[in-house]
Biopython code that builds the backbone (N, CA, C, O; Angstrom):
import numpy as np
from Bio.PDB.StructureBuilder import StructureBuilder

atoms = [
    (1, "MET", "N", (-11.993, -32.424, 6.489)),
    (1, "MET", "CA", (-11.150, -31.991, 5.383)),
    (1, "MET", "C", (-9.826, -31.490, 5.945)),
    (1, "MET", "O", (-9.796, -30.855, 7.000)),
    (2, "GLU", "N", (-8.763, -31.767, 5.261)),
    (2, "GLU", "CA", (-7.425, -31.396, 5.688)),
    (2, "GLU", "C", (-7.114, -29.951, 5.301)),
    (2, "GLU", "O", (-7.448, -29.500, 4.206)),
    (3, "GLU", "N", (-6.457, -29.225, 6.238)),
    (3, "GLU", "CA", (-6.082, -27.840, 5.960)),
    (3, "GLU", "C", (-4.945, -27.813, 4.950)),
    (3, "GLU", "O", (-4.003, -28.601, 5.034)),
    (4, "VAL", "N", (-5.045, -26.903, 4.002)),
    (4, "VAL", "CA", (-4.043, -26.755, 2.959)),
    (4, "VAL", "C", (-3.213, -25.520, 3.256)),
    (4, "VAL", "O", (-3.764, -24.466, 3.574)),
    (5, "LYS", "N", (-1.874, -25.636, 3.154)),
    (5, "LYS", "CA", (-1.003, -24.499, 3.398)),
    (5, "LYS", "C", (-1.303, -23.391, 2.389)),
    (5, "LYS", "O", (-1.477, -23.658, 1.200)),
    (6, "GLY", "N", (-1.362, -22.132, 2.876)),
    (6, "GLY", "CA", (-1.655, -21.000, 1.999)),
    (6, "GLY", "C", (-3.135, -20.859, 1.720)),
    (6, "GLY", "O", (-3.527, -20.282, 0.706)),
    (7, "SER", "N", (-3.964, -21.385, 2.615)),
    (7, "SER", "CA", (-5.401, -21.277, 2.414)),
    (7, "SER", "C", (-6.059, -20.828, 3.710)),
    (7, "SER", "O", (-5.453, -20.869, 4.781)),
    (8, "VAL", "N", (-7.302, -20.401, 3.593)),
    (8, "VAL", "CA", (-8.051, -19.946, 4.760)),
    (8, "VAL", "C", (-9.346, -20.738, 4.869)),
    (8, "VAL", "O", (-9.939, -21.091, 3.850)),
    (9, "PRO", "N", (-9.804, -21.028, 6.116)),
    (9, "PRO", "CA", (-11.052, -21.775, 6.267)),
    (9, "PRO", "C", (-12.254, -20.913, 5.878)),
    (9, "PRO", "O", (-12.264, -19.700, 6.084)),
    (10, "TRP", "N", (-13.247, -21.562, 5.319)),
    (10, "TRP", "CA", (-14.467, -20.891, 4.907)),
    (10, "TRP", "C", (-15.617, -21.832, 5.190)),
    (10, "TRP", "O", (-15.570, -22.998, 4.799)),
    (11, "LYS", "N", (-16.659, -21.344, 5.869)),
    (11, "LYS", "CA", (-17.786, -22.184, 6.244)),
    (11, "LYS", "C", (-18.942, -21.947, 5.281)),
    (11, "LYS", "O", (-19.424, -20.822, 5.144)),
    (12, "ALA", "N", (-19.380, -22.998, 4.620)),
    (12, "ALA", "CA", (-20.495, -22.904, 3.688)),
    (12, "ALA", "C", (-21.812, -22.879, 4.450)),
    (12, "ALA", "O", (-21.840, -23.128, 5.655)),
    (13, "GLU", "N", (-22.912, -22.575, 3.746)),
    (13, "GLU", "CA", (-24.237, -22.515, 4.386)),
    (13, "GLU", "C", (-24.648, -23.855, 4.980)),
    (13, "GLU", "O", (-25.370, -23.894, 5.977)),
    (14, "ASP", "N", (-24.202, -24.943, 4.386)),
    (14, "ASP", "CA", (-24.568, -26.262, 4.894)),
    (14, "ASP", "C", (-23.698, -26.698, 6.075)),
    (14, "ASP", "O", (-23.857, -27.804, 6.592)),
    (15, "GLY", "N", (-22.777, -25.823, 6.503)),
    (15, "GLY", "CA", (-21.931, -26.101, 7.654)),
    (15, "GLY", "C", (-20.610, -26.757, 7.323)),
    (15, "GLY", "O", (-19.760, -26.907, 8.200)),
    (16, "ALA", "N", (-20.419, -27.149, 6.080)),
    (16, "ALA", "CA", (-19.168, -27.786, 5.686)),
    (16, "ALA", "C", (-18.055, -26.748, 5.625)),
    (16, "ALA", "O", (-18.237, -25.648, 5.104)),
    (17, "ILE", "N", (-16.912, -27.114, 6.162)),
    (17, "ILE", "CA", (-15.768, -26.203, 6.132)),
    (17, "ILE", "C", (-14.888, -26.571, 4.945)),
    (17, "ILE", "O", (-14.475, -27.720, 4.787)),
    (18, "THR", "N", (-14.618, -25.586, 4.130)),
    (18, "THR", "CA", (-13.715, -25.784, 2.995)),
    (18, "THR", "C", (-12.582, -24.782, 3.124)),
    (18, "THR", "O", (-12.622, -23.877, 3.957)),
    (19, "TYR", "N", (-11.570, -24.959, 2.284)),
    (19, "TYR", "CA", (-10.431, -24.060, 2.326)),
    (19, "TYR", "C", (-10.270, -23.389, 0.975)),
    (19, "TYR", "O", (-10.225, -24.049, -0.064)),
    (20, "ALA", "N", (-10.184, -22.068, 1.005)),
    (20, "ALA", "CA", (-10.008, -21.300, -0.227)),
    (20, "ALA", "C", (-8.570, -20.822, -0.308)),
    (20, "ALA", "O", (-7.993, -20.393, 0.691)),
    (21, "LYS", "N", (-8.005, -20.896, -1.475)),
    (21, "LYS", "CA", (-6.635, -20.415, -1.683)),
    (21, "LYS", "C", (-6.574, -18.912, -1.458)),
    (21, "LYS", "O", (-7.464, -18.177, -1.888)),
    (22, "ILE", "N", (-5.524, -18.455, -0.784)),
    (22, "ILE", "CA", (-5.294, -17.033, -0.602)),
    (22, "ILE", "C", (-4.661, -16.509, -1.876)),
    (22, "ILE", "O", (-3.672, -17.059, -2.361)),
    (23, "LYS", "N", (-5.229, -15.453, -2.411)),
    (23, "LYS", "CA", (-4.660, -14.851, -3.619)),
    (23, "LYS", "C", (-3.455, -14.022, -3.218)),
    (23, "LYS", "O", (-3.563, -13.124, -2.383)),
    (24, "GLY", "N", (-2.311, -14.318, -3.811)),
    (24, "GLY", "CA", (-1.081, -13.631, -3.469)),
    (24, "GLY", "C", (-0.878, -12.333, -4.221)),
    (24, "GLY", "O", (-0.119, -11.475, -3.769)),
    (25, "GLU", "N", (-1.526, -12.170, -5.339)),
    (25, "GLU", "CA", (-1.338, -10.973, -6.155)),
    (25, "GLU", "C", (-2.007, -9.758, -5.507)),
    (25, "GLU", "O", (-3.170, -9.818, -5.106)),
    (26, "TYR", "N", (-1.263, -8.666, -5.411)),
    (26, "TYR", "CA", (-1.818, -7.442, -4.862)),
    (26, "TYR", "C", (-2.994, -6.951, -5.701)),
    (26, "TYR", "O", (-4.007, -6.507, -5.160)),
    (27, "SER", "N", (-2.857, -7.031, -7.016)),
    (27, "SER", "CA", (-3.923, -6.547, -7.891)),
    (27, "SER", "C", (-5.193, -7.376, -7.732)),
    (27, "SER", "O", (-6.295, -6.832, -7.798)),
    (28, "ALA", "N", (-5.057, -8.682, -7.525)),
    (28, "ALA", "CA", (-6.223, -9.544, -7.349)),
    (28, "ALA", "C", (-6.955, -9.233, -6.048)),
    (28, "ALA", "O", (-8.162, -9.451, -5.946)),
    (29, "ARG", "N", (-6.235, -8.730, -5.065)),
    (29, "ARG", "CA", (-6.835, -8.396, -3.767)),
    (29, "ARG", "C", (-7.190, -6.917, -3.660)),
    (29, "ARG", "O", (-7.660, -6.470, -2.613)),
    (30, "GLY", "N", (-6.971, -6.144, -4.740)),
    (30, "GLY", "CA", (-7.324, -4.730, -4.738)),
    (30, "GLY", "C", (-6.378, -3.857, -3.947)),
    (30, "GLY", "O", (-6.750, -2.755, -3.543)),
    (31, "LEU", "N", (-5.159, -4.323, -3.714)),
    (31, "LEU", "CA", (-4.200, -3.555, -2.922)),
    (31, "LEU", "C", (-3.299, -2.668, -3.769)),
    (31, "LEU", "O", (-2.452, -1.956, -3.229)),
    (32, "ASP", "N", (-3.465, -2.699, -5.070)),
    (32, "ASP", "CA", (-2.620, -1.888, -5.946)),
    (32, "ASP", "C", (-3.249, -0.538, -6.287)),
    (32, "ASP", "O", (-2.685, 0.233, -7.064)),
    (33, "VAL", "N", (-4.411, -0.253, -5.710)),
    (33, "VAL", "CA", (-5.100, 1.015, -5.976)),
    (33, "VAL", "C", (-5.425, 1.736, -4.675)),
    (33, "VAL", "O", (-5.617, 1.118, -3.628)),
    (34, "CYS", "N", (-5.480, 3.044, -4.770)),
    (34, "CYS", "CA", (-5.911, 3.879, -3.640)),
    (34, "CYS", "C", (-7.416, 3.653, -3.453)),
    (34, "CYS", "O", (-8.177, 3.688, -4.420)),
    (35, "HIS", "N", (-7.832, 3.426, -2.231)),
    (35, "HIS", "CA", (-9.246, 3.134, -1.984)),
    (35, "HIS", "C", (-10.108, 4.384, -1.895)),
    (35, "HIS", "O", (-11.297, 4.292, -1.592)),
    (36, "PHE", "N", (-9.534, 5.532, -2.151)),
    (36, "PHE", "CA", (-10.347, 6.749, -2.229)),
    (36, "PHE", "C", (-10.579, 7.141, -3.685)),
    (36, "PHE", "O", (-11.724, 7.288, -4.113)),
    (37, "CYS", "N", (-9.503, 7.312, -4.445)),
    (37, "CYS", "CA", (-9.636, 7.753, -5.840)),
    (37, "CYS", "C", (-9.774, 6.593, -6.817)),
    (37, "CYS", "O", (-10.270, 6.777, -7.928)),
    (38, "GLY", "N", (-9.339, 5.394, -6.414)),
    (38, "GLY", "CA", (-9.454, 4.227, -7.274)),
    (38, "GLY", "C", (-8.362, 4.110, -8.325)),
    (38, "GLY", "O", (-8.415, 3.217, -9.170)),
    (39, "LEU", "N", (-7.370, 5.002, -8.287)),
    (39, "LEU", "CA", (-6.274, 4.952, -9.251)),
    (39, "LEU", "C", (-5.114, 4.130, -8.703)),
    (39, "LEU", "O", (-4.930, 4.024, -7.490)),
    (40, "LYS", "N", (-4.330, 3.548, -9.618)),
    (40, "LYS", "CA", (-3.204, 2.705, -9.210)),
    (40, "LYS", "C", (-2.106, 3.542, -8.554)),
    (40, "LYS", "O", (-1.835, 4.672, -8.959)),
    (41, "PHE", "N", (-1.482, 2.954, -7.530)),
    (41, "PHE", "CA", (-0.335, 3.586, -6.896)),
    (41, "PHE", "C", (0.819, 3.620, -7.889)),
    (41, "PHE", "O", (0.933, 2.757, -8.759)),
    (42, "ASN", "N", (1.678, 4.637, -7.744)),
    (42, "ASN", "CA", (2.880, 4.728, -8.581)),
    (42, "ASN", "C", (3.984, 5.396, -7.771)),
    (42, "ASN", "O", (3.819, 5.620, -6.572)),
    (43, "VAL", "N", (5.092, 5.714, -8.401)),
    (43, "VAL", "CA", (6.195, 6.364, -7.694)),
    (43, "VAL", "C", (6.218, 7.864, -7.971)),
    (43, "VAL", "O", (7.232, 8.519, -7.728)),
    (44, "GLY", "N", (5.131, 8.409, -8.467)),
    (44, "GLY", "CA", (5.007, 9.843, -8.744)),
    (44, "GLY", "C", (4.078, 10.497, -7.739)),
    (44, "GLY", "O", (4.415, 10.609, -6.560)),
    (45, "GLU", "N", (2.910, 10.931, -8.197)),
    (45, "GLU", "CA", (1.934, 11.589, -7.328)),
    (45, "GLU", "C", (1.150, 10.603, -6.471)),
    (45, "GLU", "O", (0.522, 10.999, -5.490)),
    (46, "ARG", "N", (1.181, 9.355, -6.824)),
    (46, "ARG", "CA", (0.339, 8.365, -6.151)),
    (46, "ARG", "C", (1.165, 7.351, -5.354)),
    (46, "ARG", "O", (0.960, 6.142, -5.462)),
    (47, "ILE", "N", (2.091, 7.861, -4.563)),
    (47, "ILE", "CA", (2.918, 7.014, -3.697)),
    (47, "ILE", "C", (2.045, 6.524, -2.537)),
    (47, "ILE", "O", (1.348, 7.330, -1.921)),
    (48, "PRO", "N", (2.067, 5.232, -2.228)),
    (48, "PRO", "CA", (1.249, 4.725, -1.120)),
    (48, "PRO", "C", (1.828, 5.138, 0.232)),
    (48, "PRO", "O", (2.975, 4.824, 0.549)),
    (49, "ARG", "N", (1.020, 5.848, 1.024)),
    (49, "ARG", "CA", (1.454, 6.303, 2.346)),
    (49, "ARG", "C", (0.453, 5.858, 3.405)),
    (49, "ARG", "O", (-0.742, 5.727, 3.143)),
    (50, "ILE", "N", (0.972, 5.629, 4.601)),
    (50, "ILE", "CA", (0.174, 5.086, 5.698)),
    (50, "ILE", "C", (-0.266, 6.210, 6.628)),
    (50, "ILE", "O", (0.535, 7.071, 6.993)),
    (51, "ILE", "N", (-1.534, 6.199, 7.006)),
    (51, "ILE", "CA", (-2.020, 7.107, 8.047)),
    (51, "ILE", "C", (-1.681, 6.452, 9.381)),
    (51, "ILE", "O", (-2.237, 5.414, 9.738)),
    (52, "VAL", "N", (-0.767, 7.073, 10.104)),
    (52, "VAL", "CA", (-0.322, 6.525, 11.387)),
    (52, "VAL", "C", (-1.500, 6.577, 12.367)),
    (52, "VAL", "O", (-2.222, 7.572, 12.433)),
    (53, "GLY", "N", (-1.675, 5.532, 13.099)),
    (53, "GLY", "CA", (-2.773, 5.485, 14.066)),
    (53, "GLY", "C", (-3.819, 4.469, 13.667)),
    (53, "GLY", "O", (-4.256, 3.665, 14.491)),
    (54, "CYS", "N", (-4.225, 4.498, 12.402)),
    (54, "CYS", "CA", (-5.211, 3.507, 11.945)),
    (54, "CYS", "C", (-4.596, 2.507, 10.977)),
    (54, "CYS", "O", (-5.078, 1.380, 10.860)),
    (55, "GLY", "N", (-3.522, 2.915, 10.273)),
    (55, "GLY", "CA", (-2.837, 1.996, 9.373)),
    (55, "GLY", "C", (-3.381, 1.923, 7.964)),
    (55, "GLY", "O", (-2.866, 1.161, 7.146)),
    (56, "HIS", "N", (-4.413, 2.699, 7.659)),
    (56, "HIS", "CA", (-4.947, 2.674, 6.299)),
    (56, "HIS", "C", (-4.000, 3.377, 5.334)),
    (56, "HIS", "O", (-3.307, 4.324, 5.709)),
    (57, "THR", "N", (-3.976, 2.909, 4.097)),
    (57, "THR", "CA", (-3.071, 3.430, 3.075)),
    (57, "THR", "C", (-3.846, 4.121, 1.971)),
    (57, "THR", "O", (-4.843, 3.603, 1.470)),
    (58, "PHE", "N", (-3.368, 5.304, 1.598)),
    (58, "PHE", "CA", (-3.937, 6.078, 0.490)),
    (58, "PHE", "C", (-2.787, 6.693, -0.292)),
    (58, "PHE", "O", (-1.652, 6.732, 0.182)),
    (59, "CYS", "N", (-3.087, 7.169, -1.484)),
    (59, "CYS", "CA", (-2.039, 7.785, -2.301)),
    (59, "CYS", "C", (-1.731, 9.198, -1.796)),
    (59, "CYS", "O", (-2.553, 9.835, -1.137)),
    (60, "THR", "N", (-0.546, 9.656, -2.119)),
    (60, "THR", "CA", (-0.089, 10.978, -1.691)),
    (60, "THR", "C", (-1.029, 12.079, -2.172)),
    (60, "THR", "O", (-1.286, 13.041, -1.448)),
    (61, "SER", "N", (-1.534, 11.938, -3.379)),
    (61, "SER", "CA", (-2.435, 12.943, -3.938)),
    (61, "SER", "C", (-3.711, 13.069, -3.108)),
    (61, "SER", "O", (-4.131, 14.182, -2.790)),
    (62, "CYS", "N", (-4.323, 11.961, -2.761)),
    (62, "CYS", "CA", (-5.548, 11.997, -1.955)),
    (62, "CYS", "C", (-5.275, 12.504, -0.540)),
    (62, "CYS", "O", (-6.060, 13.274, 0.014)),
    (63, "LEU", "N", (-4.149, 12.064, 0.041)),
    (63, "LEU", "CA", (-3.817, 12.523, 1.386)),
    (63, "LEU", "C", (-3.591, 14.031, 1.415)),
    (63, "LEU", "O", (-3.911, 14.681, 2.410)),
    (64, "SER", "N", (-3.049, 14.593, 0.346)),
    (64, "SER", "CA", (-2.880, 16.044, 0.254)),
    (64, "SER", "C", (-4.234, 16.738, 0.276)),
    (64, "SER", "O", (-4.379, 17.822, 0.842)),
    (65, "TYR", "N", (-5.220, 16.105, -0.344)),
    (65, "TYR", "CA", (-6.581, 16.641, -0.365)),
    (65, "TYR", "C", (-7.191, 16.634, 1.042)),
    (65, "TYR", "O", (-7.933, 17.548, 1.402)),
    (66, "PHE", "N", (-6.873, 15.591, 1.844)),
    (66, "PHE", "CA", (-7.427, 15.470, 3.197)),
    (66, "PHE", "C", (-6.721, 16.352, 4.215)),
    (66, "PHE", "O", (-7.285, 16.632, 5.273)),
    (67, "LEU", "N", (-5.514, 16.792, 3.931)),
    (67, "LEU", "CA", (-4.718, 17.572, 4.884)),
    (67, "LEU", "C", (-5.298, 18.970, 5.054)),
    (67, "LEU", "O", (-5.307, 19.768, 4.117)),
    (68, "ARG", "N", (-5.780, 19.256, 6.253)),
    (68, "ARG", "CA", (-6.337, 20.569, 6.588)),
    (68, "ARG", "C", (-5.882, 20.931, 8.001)),
    (68, "ARG", "O", (-6.064, 20.152, 8.936)),
    (69, "ASN", "N", (-5.293, 22.109, 8.150)),
    (69, "ASN", "CA", (-4.860, 22.603, 9.467)),
    (69, "ASN", "C", (-3.990, 21.590, 10.207)),
    (69, "ASN", "O", (-4.183, 21.342, 11.397)),
    (70, "ASN", "N", (-3.027, 21.007, 9.487)),
    (70, "ASN", "CA", (-2.097, 20.015, 10.054)),
    (70, "ASN", "C", (-2.810, 18.770, 10.599)),
    (70, "ASN", "O", (-2.327, 18.130, 11.533)),
    (71, "ARG", "N", (-3.951, 18.438, 10.011)),
    (71, "ARG", "CA", (-4.717, 17.263, 10.423)),
    (71, "ARG", "C", (-5.187, 16.485, 9.201)),
    (71, "ARG", "O", (-5.456, 17.050, 8.141)),
    (72, "ILE", "N", (-5.275, 15.195, 9.378)),
    (72, "ILE", "CA", (-5.849, 14.325, 8.348)),
    (72, "ILE", "C", (-6.865, 13.424, 9.032)),
    (72, "ILE", "O", (-6.569, 12.786, 10.043)),
    (73, "ARG", "N", (-8.067, 13.380, 8.466)),
    (73, "ARG", "CA", (-9.085, 12.450, 8.951)),
    (73, "ARG", "C", (-9.179, 11.306, 7.943)),
    (73, "ARG", "O", (-9.425, 11.526, 6.757)),
    (74, "CYS", "N", (-8.981, 10.088, 8.431)),
    (74, "CYS", "CA", (-9.022, 8.918, 7.559)),
    (74, "CYS", "C", (-10.427, 8.772, 6.967)),
    (74, "CYS", "O", (-11.411, 8.748, 7.708)),
    (75, "PRO", "N", (-10.526, 8.674, 5.640)),
    (75, "PRO", "CA", (-11.849, 8.539, 5.032)),
    (75, "PRO", "C", (-12.481, 7.164, 5.239)),
    (75, "PRO", "O", (-13.672, 6.982, 4.986)),
    (76, "MET", "N", (-11.691, 6.203, 5.696)),
    (76, "MET", "CA", (-12.243, 4.864, 5.931)),
    (76, "MET", "C", (-12.810, 4.702, 7.337)),
    (76, "MET", "O", (-13.952, 4.278, 7.514)),
    (77, "CYS", "N", (-12.001, 5.045, 8.331)),
    (77, "CYS", "CA", (-12.418, 4.811, 9.720)),
    (77, "CYS", "C", (-12.709, 6.104, 10.483)),
    (77, "CYS", "O", (-13.168, 6.065, 11.625)),
    (78, "ARG", "N", (-12.441, 7.253, 9.846)),
    (78, "ARG", "CA", (-12.701, 8.583, 10.410)),
    (78, "ARG", "C", (-11.772, 8.949, 11.567)),
    (78, "ARG", "O", (-12.022, 9.937, 12.258)),
    (79, "LYS", "N", (-10.714, 8.182, 11.794)),
    (79, "LYS", "CA", (-9.753, 8.514, 12.851)),
    (79, "LYS", "C", (-9.000, 9.781, 12.465)),
    (79, "LYS", "O", (-8.620, 9.961, 11.308)),
    (80, "LEU", "N", (-8.788, 10.661, 13.447)),
    (80, "LEU", "CA", (-8.126, 11.936, 13.206)),
    (80, "LEU", "C", (-6.653, 11.843, 13.576)),
    (80, "LEU", "O", (-6.302, 11.409, 14.674)),
    (81, "LEU", "N", (-5.806, 12.251, 12.658)),
    (81, "LEU", "CA", (-4.363, 12.295, 12.887)),
    (81, "LEU", "C", (-3.957, 13.756, 12.936)),
    (81, "LEU", "O", (-4.140, 14.492, 11.966)),
    (82, "LYS", "N", (-3.401, 14.180, 14.080)),
    (82, "LYS", "CA", (-3.015, 15.579, 14.271)),
    (82, "LYS", "C", (-1.512, 15.753, 14.105)),
    (82, "LYS", "O", (-0.755, 14.786, 14.187)),
    (83, "GLY", "N", (-1.087, 16.984, 13.872)),
    (83, "GLY", "CA", (0.330, 17.311, 13.808)),
    (83, "GLY", "C", (1.009, 16.887, 12.521)),
    (83, "GLY", "O", (2.209, 16.614, 12.517)),
    (84, "VAL", "N", (0.267, 16.827, 11.439)),
    (84, "VAL", "CA", (0.839, 16.433, 10.146)),
    (84, "VAL", "C", (1.254, 17.702, 9.405)),
    (84, "VAL", "O", (0.409, 18.430, 8.884)),
    (85, "GLU", "N", (2.558, 17.960, 9.363)),
    (85, "GLU", "CA", (3.055, 19.149, 8.663)),
    (85, "GLU", "C", (2.932, 18.992, 7.160)),
    (85, "GLU", "O", (2.572, 19.932, 6.450)),
    (86, "SER", "N", (3.236, 17.793, 6.683)),
    (86, "SER", "CA", (3.242, 17.527, 5.245)),
    (86, "SER", "C", (2.919, 16.061, 5.012)),
    (86, "SER", "O", (3.310, 15.197, 5.796)),
    (87, "VAL", "N", (2.211, 15.789, 3.943)),
    (87, "VAL", "CA", (1.897, 14.413, 3.573)),
    (87, "VAL", "C", (3.176, 13.637, 3.296)),
    (87, "VAL", "O", (3.234, 12.432, 3.537)),
    (88, "ASP", "N", (4.195, 14.311, 2.796)),
    (88, "ASP", "CA", (5.464, 13.661, 2.482)),
    (88, "ASP", "C", (6.169, 13.105, 3.716)),
    (88, "ASP", "O", (7.085, 12.293, 3.589)),
    (89, "LYS", "N", (5.754, 13.533, 4.905)),
    (89, "LYS", "CA", (6.366, 13.034, 6.134)),
    (89, "LYS", "C", (5.655, 11.799, 6.673)),
    (89, "LYS", "O", (6.128, 11.190, 7.633)),
    (90, "LEU", "N", (4.521, 11.415, 6.070)),
    (90, "LEU", "CA", (3.849, 10.188, 6.472)),
    (90, "LEU", "C", (4.664, 8.993, 5.958)),
    (90, "LEU", "O", (5.290, 9.079, 4.902)),
    (91, "PRO", "N", (4.658, 7.885, 6.700)),
    (91, "PRO", "CA", (5.465, 6.737, 6.277)),
    (91, "PRO", "C", (4.954, 6.103, 4.981)),
    (91, "PRO", "O", (3.756, 6.074, 4.701)),
    (92, "LEU", "N", (5.906, 5.603, 4.212)),
    (92, "LEU", "CA", (5.576, 4.894, 2.977)),
    (92, "LEU", "C", (5.073, 3.494, 3.317)),
    (92, "LEU", "O", (5.501, 2.895, 4.303)),
    (93, "ASN", "N", (4.171, 2.986, 2.502)),
    (93, "ASN", "CA", (3.771, 1.591, 2.629)),
    (93, "ASN", "C", (4.711, 0.799, 1.718)),
    (93, "ASN", "O", (4.450, 0.644, 0.525)),
    (94, "PHE", "N", (5.806, 0.300, 2.297)),
    (94, "PHE", "CA", (6.849, -0.352, 1.512)),
    (94, "PHE", "C", (6.376, -1.651, 0.870)),
    (94, "PHE", "O", (6.884, -2.027, -0.187)),
    (95, "ASN", "N", (5.428, -2.339, 1.471)),
    (95, "ASN", "CA", (4.916, -3.567, 0.866)),
    (95, "ASN", "C", (4.260, -3.272, -0.478)),
    (95, "ASN", "O", (4.521, -3.959, -1.466)),
    (96, "ILE", "N", (3.419, -2.262, -0.512)),
    (96, "ILE", "CA", (2.752, -1.896, -1.762)),
    (96, "ILE", "C", (3.752, -1.265, -2.722)),
    (96, "ILE", "O", (3.725, -1.553, -3.918)),
    (97, "LEU", "N", (4.627, -0.412, -2.216)),
    (97, "LEU", "CA", (5.616, 0.247, -3.066)),
    (97, "LEU", "C", (6.528, -0.789, -3.733)),
    (97, "LEU", "O", (6.895, -0.631, -4.897)),
    (98, "TYR", "N", (6.888, -1.828, -3.014)),
    (98, "TYR", "CA", (7.699, -2.902, -3.580)),
    (98, "TYR", "C", (6.971, -3.557, -4.753)),
    (98, "TYR", "O", (7.570, -3.821, -5.796)),
    (99, "GLU", "N", (5.688, -3.812, -4.575)),
    (99, "GLU", "CA", (4.890, -4.413, -5.653)),
    (99, "GLU", "C", (4.819, -3.486, -6.867)),
    (99, "GLU", "O", (4.901, -3.941, -8.008)),
    (100, "VAL", "N", (4.666, -2.188, -6.615)),
    (100, "VAL", "CA", (4.607, -1.206, -7.704)),
    (100, "VAL", "C", (5.905, -1.231, -8.500)),
    (100, "VAL", "O", (5.887, -1.268, -9.731)),
    (101, "VAL", "N", (7.031, -1.210, -7.792)),
    (101, "VAL", "CA", (8.339, -1.160, -8.451)),
    (101, "VAL", "C", (8.620, -2.456, -9.212)),
    (101, "VAL", "O", (9.109, -2.408, -10.341)),
    (102, "THR", "N", (8.322, -3.602, -8.621)),
    (102, "THR", "CA", (8.632, -4.869, -9.286)),
    (102, "THR", "C", (7.723, -5.143, -10.478)),
    (102, "THR", "O", (8.111, -5.878, -11.386)),
    (103, "LYS", "N", (6.530, -4.573, -10.496)),
    (103, "LYS", "CA", (5.606, -4.782, -11.622)),
    (103, "LYS", "C", (5.840, -3.785, -12.755)),
    (103, "LYS", "O", (5.377, -4.006, -13.873)),
    (104, "ASP", "N", (6.549, -2.694, -12.482)),
    (104, "ASP", "CA", (6.803, -1.681, -13.503)),
    (104, "ASP", "C", (7.929, -2.161, -14.426)),
    (104, "ASP", "O", (8.994, -2.548, -13.945)),
    (105, "PRO", "N", (7.704, -2.140, -15.755)),
    (105, "PRO", "CA", (8.722, -2.648, -16.676)),
    (105, "PRO", "C", (10.045, -1.879, -16.628)),
    (105, "PRO", "O", (11.107, -2.478, -16.800)),
    (106, "LEU", "N", (9.999, -0.582, -16.399)),
    (106, "LEU", "CA", (11.221, 0.215, -16.352)),
    (106, "LEU", "C", (11.901, 0.118, -14.985)),
    (106, "LEU", "O", (13.103, -0.135, -14.900)),
    (107, "LEU", "N", (11.128, 0.319, -13.923)),
    (107, "LEU", "CA", (11.710, 0.319, -12.578)),
    (107, "LEU", "C", (12.237, -1.052, -12.164)),
    (107, "LEU", "O", (13.185, -1.141, -11.385)),
    (108, "SER", "N", (11.634, -2.111, -12.676)),
    (108, "SER", "CA", (12.079, -3.454, -12.290)),
    (108, "SER", "C", (13.469, -3.784, -12.816)),
    (108, "SER", "O", (14.091, -4.736, -12.346)),
    (109, "THR", "N", (13.970, -3.015, -13.783)),
    (109, "THR", "CA", (15.304, -3.271, -14.331)),
    (109, "THR", "C", (16.404, -2.491, -13.598)),
    (109, "THR", "O", (17.588, -2.734, -13.829)),
    (110, "VAL", "N", (16.025, -1.564, -12.724)),
    (110, "VAL", "CA", (17.012, -0.749, -12.010)),
    (110, "VAL", "C", (17.615, -1.550, -10.868)),
    (110, "VAL", "O", (16.895, -2.214, -10.122)),
    (111, "ASN", "N", (18.932, -1.491, -10.729)),
    (111, "ASN", "CA", (19.640, -2.145, -9.635)),
    (111, "ASN", "C", (19.770, -1.134, -8.493)),
    (111, "ASN", "O", (20.721, -0.355, -8.444)),
    (112, "PHE", "N", (18.802, -1.160, -7.583)),
    (112, "PHE", "CA", (18.781, -0.179, -6.499)),
    (112, "PHE", "C", (19.920, -0.392, -5.513)),
    (112, "PHE", "O", (20.410, 0.570, -4.920)),
    (113, "GLU", "N", (20.345, -1.623, -5.330)),
    (113, "GLU", "CA", (21.477, -1.896, -4.441)),
    (113, "GLU", "C", (22.729, -1.188, -4.950)),
    (113, "GLU", "O", (23.485, -0.609, -4.170)),
    (114, "LYS", "N", (22.938, -1.239, -6.260)),
    (114, "LYS", "CA", (24.098, -0.580, -6.854)),
    (114, "LYS", "C", (23.987, 0.937, -6.688)),
    (114, "LYS", "O", (24.986, 1.615, -6.445)),
    (115, "CYS", "N", (22.771, 1.462, -6.821)),
    (115, "CYS", "CA", (22.548, 2.912, -6.648)),
    (115, "CYS", "C", (22.869, 3.335, -5.219)),
    (115, "CYS", "O", (23.454, 4.397, -5.007)),
    (116, "LEU", "N", (22.500, 2.528, -4.250)),
    (116, "LEU", "CA", (22.739, 2.861, -2.843)),
    (116, "LEU", "C", (24.225, 2.816, -2.497)),
    (116, "LEU", "O", (24.682, 3.540, -1.612)),
    (117, "GLN", "N", (24.974, 1.969, -3.190)),
    (117, "GLN", "CA", (26.411, 1.831, -2.917)),
    (117, "GLN", "C", (27.262, 2.805, -3.716)),
    (117, "GLN", "O", (28.469, 2.891, -3.493)),
    (118, "ALA", "N", (26.659, 3.536, -4.639)),
    (118, "ALA", "CA", (27.403, 4.447, -5.505)),
    (118, "ALA", "C", (27.959, 5.623, -4.711)),
    (118, "ALA", "O", (27.371, 6.050, -3.717)),
    (119, "ASP", "N", (29.072, 6.127, -5.151)),
    (119, "ASP", "CA", (29.709, 7.283, -4.520)),
    (119, "ASP", "C", (29.089, 8.555, -5.134)),
    (119, "ASP", "O", (29.293, 8.830, -6.317)),
    (120, "PRO", "N", (28.330, 9.332, -4.331)),
    (120, "PRO", "CA", (27.678, 10.520, -4.886)),
    (120, "PRO", "C", (28.668, 11.586, -5.340)),
    (120, "PRO", "O", (28.321, 12.430, -6.166)),
    (121, "ASP", "N", (29.872, 11.566, -4.827)),
    (121, "ASP", "CA", (30.876, 12.560, -5.222)),
    (121, "ASP", "C", (31.472, 12.248, -6.594)),
    (121, "ASP", "O", (32.137, 13.093, -7.193)),
    (122, "ALA", "N", (31.230, 11.030, -7.089)),
    (122, "ALA", "CA", (31.792, 10.634, -8.384)),
    (122, "ALA", "C", (31.037, 11.263, -9.543)),
    (122, "ALA", "O", (31.507, 11.219, -10.680)),
    (123, "TYR", "N", (29.884, 11.843, -9.279)),
    (123, "TYR", "CA", (29.067, 12.420, -10.357)),
    (123, "TYR", "C", (29.149, 13.887, -10.405)),
    (123, "TYR", "O", (28.517, 14.513, -11.256)),
]
sb = StructureBuilder()
sb.init_structure("model")
sb.init_model(0)
sb.init_chain("A")
sb.init_seg("    ")
for serial, (resi, resn, name, xyz) in enumerate(atoms, 1):
    if name == "N":
        sb.init_residue(resn, " ", resi, " ")
    sb.init_atom(name, np.array(xyz, "f"), 0.0, 1.0, " ", f" {name:<3s}", serial, name[0])
structure = sb.get_structure()
């Protein structure tokens, strides 16, 4: 069987190799929700942030719950991240955040490039 672009190989029980289409939608792959609380990421309390060291992503609200004594233990892999002063200092997961913004009816209409070029002294 010929490999199809945008697909992954999959071996059936009978040994035949087939190719399954990769789902491009974040929601179809379960990437639009925090894997601890199960709620959708947003640009408020549920901003997707990355635990440095293991790379797992959780919402800001859940990460605040895990933060104890300047440490966060990843609930998925149990890796310990030390020296975390604030959850807000953890890096954003821009891939997921981009999906959140583009899927939101209000945020998708904002011209962020124009906002970045605006003169703050003009206001």
